[in-house]
VEXMAR-760585 format. One line per 3 residues: their letters; for each residue x, y, z of C-alpha. Coordinates in steps of 0.5 Angstrom, whole numbers, plus 2048, in hexadecimal, padded with zeros to 3 digits. Layout:
! VEXMAR-760585
a) X Y Z  ...
! end
This chain:
! VEXMAR-760585
xxx) 8CB 88F 8ED  8CC 889 8F0  8CB 887 8F8
xxx) 8D0 88A 8FD  8D3 884 901  8D5 886 909
xxx) 8DA 881 90B  8DA 881 913  8D3 883 913
xxx) 8D2 880 91A  8D7 885 91D  8D6 88B 920
xxx) 8D7 890 91A  8D4 88B 916  8CE 88B 91A
xxx) 8CD 892 91A  8CE 893 913  8C9 88E 911
xxx) 8C4 891 917  8C5 898 917  8C7 899 90F
xxx) 8C3 894 90C  8BF 898 907  8C6 89B 905
xxx) 8C9 895 902  8C7 892 8FC  8C4 88B 8FD
xxx) 8C8 889 903  8CA 882 904  8CC 880 90B
xxx) 8D1 87A 90B  8D1 877 912  8D3 870 915
xxx) 8CD 86E 918  8C6 871 915  8C3 86F 91C
xxx) 8C7 875 91F  8C6 87A 91A  8C0 87F 91C
xxx) 8C0 883 916  8BA 887 913  8B6 883 90D
xxx) 8B9 888 908  8C0 885 909  8C2 87E 906
xxx) 8C5 87A 90A  8CA 874 907  8CE 86F 90C
xxx) 8D5 86E 90B  8DC 86E 90F  8E1 872 90D
xxx) 8E6 86C 90F  8E3 868 90A  8E1 869 902
xxx) 8DD 86F 901  8DD 870 8F9  8D6 86E 8F9
xxx) 8D4 874 8FD  8D6 879 8F8  8D1 877 8F3
xxx) 8CD 87D 8F1  8D1 882 8F5  8D5 888 8F2
xxx) 8D8 88B 8F9  8DB 888 8FF  8DC 88B 906
xxx) 8E1 887 90A  8E0 889 911  8E1 882 914
xxx) 8E6 881 91A  8E9 87C 91F  8E7 880 925
xxx) 8EA 883 92B  8EA 87C 92F  8EC 877 929
xxx) 8F3 875 929  8F8 876 924  8F6 870 920
xxx) 8EF 873 91E  8F3 87A 91D  8F7 876 917
xxx) 8F1 872 915  8EC 878 914  8EF 87E 914
xxx) 8F5 87C 90F  8F3 875 90C  8EB 877 90C
xxx) 8EC 87E 909  8F1 87B 903  8EC 875 902
xxx) 8E6 87B 901  8EB 87F 8FD  8EC 879 8F8
xxx) 8E5 877 8F8  8E3 87E 8F6  8E8 87E 8F0
xxx) 8E5 878 8EE  8DE 87B 8EE  8E0 881 8EB
xxx) 8DE 886 8F1  8DE 88D 8EF  8E0 890 8F6
xxx) 8E3 88D 8FC  8E3 891 902  8E7 88E 908
xxx) 8E7 890 90F  8EE 890 912  8F1 894 918
xxx) 8F5 89A 919  8FC 897 91A  8FC 892 914
xxx) 900 897 910  906 895 914  905 890 91A
xxx) 90B 892 91D  908 899 91F  901 896 921
xxx) 8FF 894 928  904 88F 92B  8FE 88B 92E
xxx) 8FB 88A 927  901 889 923  8FF 882 920
xxx) 8F8 884 91E  8FB 88B 91B  900 886 917
xxx) 8FB 882 914  8F7 888 912  8FD 88B 90F
xxx) 8FE 885 90A  8F7 884 909  8F6 88C 907
xxx) 8FD 88B 902  8FA 884 8FF  8F3 888 8FD
xxx) 8F7 88E 8FB  8FB 889 8F6  8F5 885 8F4
xxx) 8F3 88A 8EE  8EC 88B 8F2  8E9 892 8F2
xxx) 8EA 893 8FA  8E9 898 900  8ED 896 906
xxx) 8EA 899 90C  8EE 899 913  8EA 89C 919
xxx) 8EE 89D 91F  8EC 89A 926  8E4 898 925
xxx) 8DF 89B 92A  8D8 89A 92B  8D6 8A1 92B
xxx) 8D0 8A4 927  8D3 8A6 921  8D3 8AE 91F
xxx) 8D5 8AD 918  8DB 8B2 919  8E2 8AE 918
xxx) 8E9 8B0 916  8EE 8AC 912  8F4 8AE 915
xxx) 8F7 8AA 91B  8F7 8AF 921  8FE 8AF 925
xxx) 8FA 8AD 92B  8F9 8A6 92B  8F3 8A7 930
xxx) 8F0 8AB 92A  8F1 8A5 925  8EA 8A3 926
xxx) 8E3 8A2 922  8DC 8A0 923  8DA 899 91F
xxx) 8D4 89D 91D  8D8 8A2 919  8DC 89D 916
xxx) 8D6 89A 914  8D4 8A1 911  8DB 8A1 90D
xxx) 8DA 89A 90A  8D3 89D 907  8D6 8A3 905
xxx) 8DB 89F 901  8D6 89A 8FE  8D3 8A0 8FA
xxx) 8DA 8A4 8F9  8DE 8A2 8F3  8E3 8A7 8F5
xxx) 8E5 8A2 8FA  8E8 89D 8F6  8EF 89B 8F7
xxx) 8F0 89F 8FD  8F2 89E 905  8EE 8A2 90A
xxx) 8F0 8A2 912  8EA 8A4 916  8E9 8A8 91C
xxx) 8E4 8AC 920  8E5 8B3 91D  8E1 8B9 91B
xxx) 8E0 8B8 913  8DA 8B5 910  8DB 8AE 90D
xxx) 8D9 8B0 906  8DF 8B6 907  8E4 8B2 90A
xx) 8E3 8AC 906  8E5 8AE 8FF
! end
């Protein structure tokens, strides 16, 4: 079993994943743009790379990739294209070259059909849609996670994979999203499946099968 590369390690979900759940991840590797700003535990290997540049070398020795990078709410459409779409495509291509066994993509609710998602983030959803489609067609063993609106509440470990009709309830904590990622890292049954994620009543282990 090779290392687990986390792309977007310095983002909110990435930091939760590599702080609270480090012991549950096989040989975690954090990909960051600037090692001086990483602050991870000593058990996490850190590699410096820019998603907008060549990233083939960071795949060395890895068997699993978690893509949780994002352009961020305050960035412009240029970064949405360069990170959420083109950066994801580059990560997928690099994973194919490296023979990665499992690629976990953190996408978004509404990426299935951006016309029916929140209008304010439609360009972001379009980028996520085509990144997801590229992954599906890549031939890689994939799992796509589409969390609802992300919040910073403490996770409960209880989720729902069916989108609530009430948009106000289409939320999930970043903590629970990280828990789902960990579960997917250790569950072969999630291969080539797509899951939406929301607050709910089911334990992660029962909801994600």
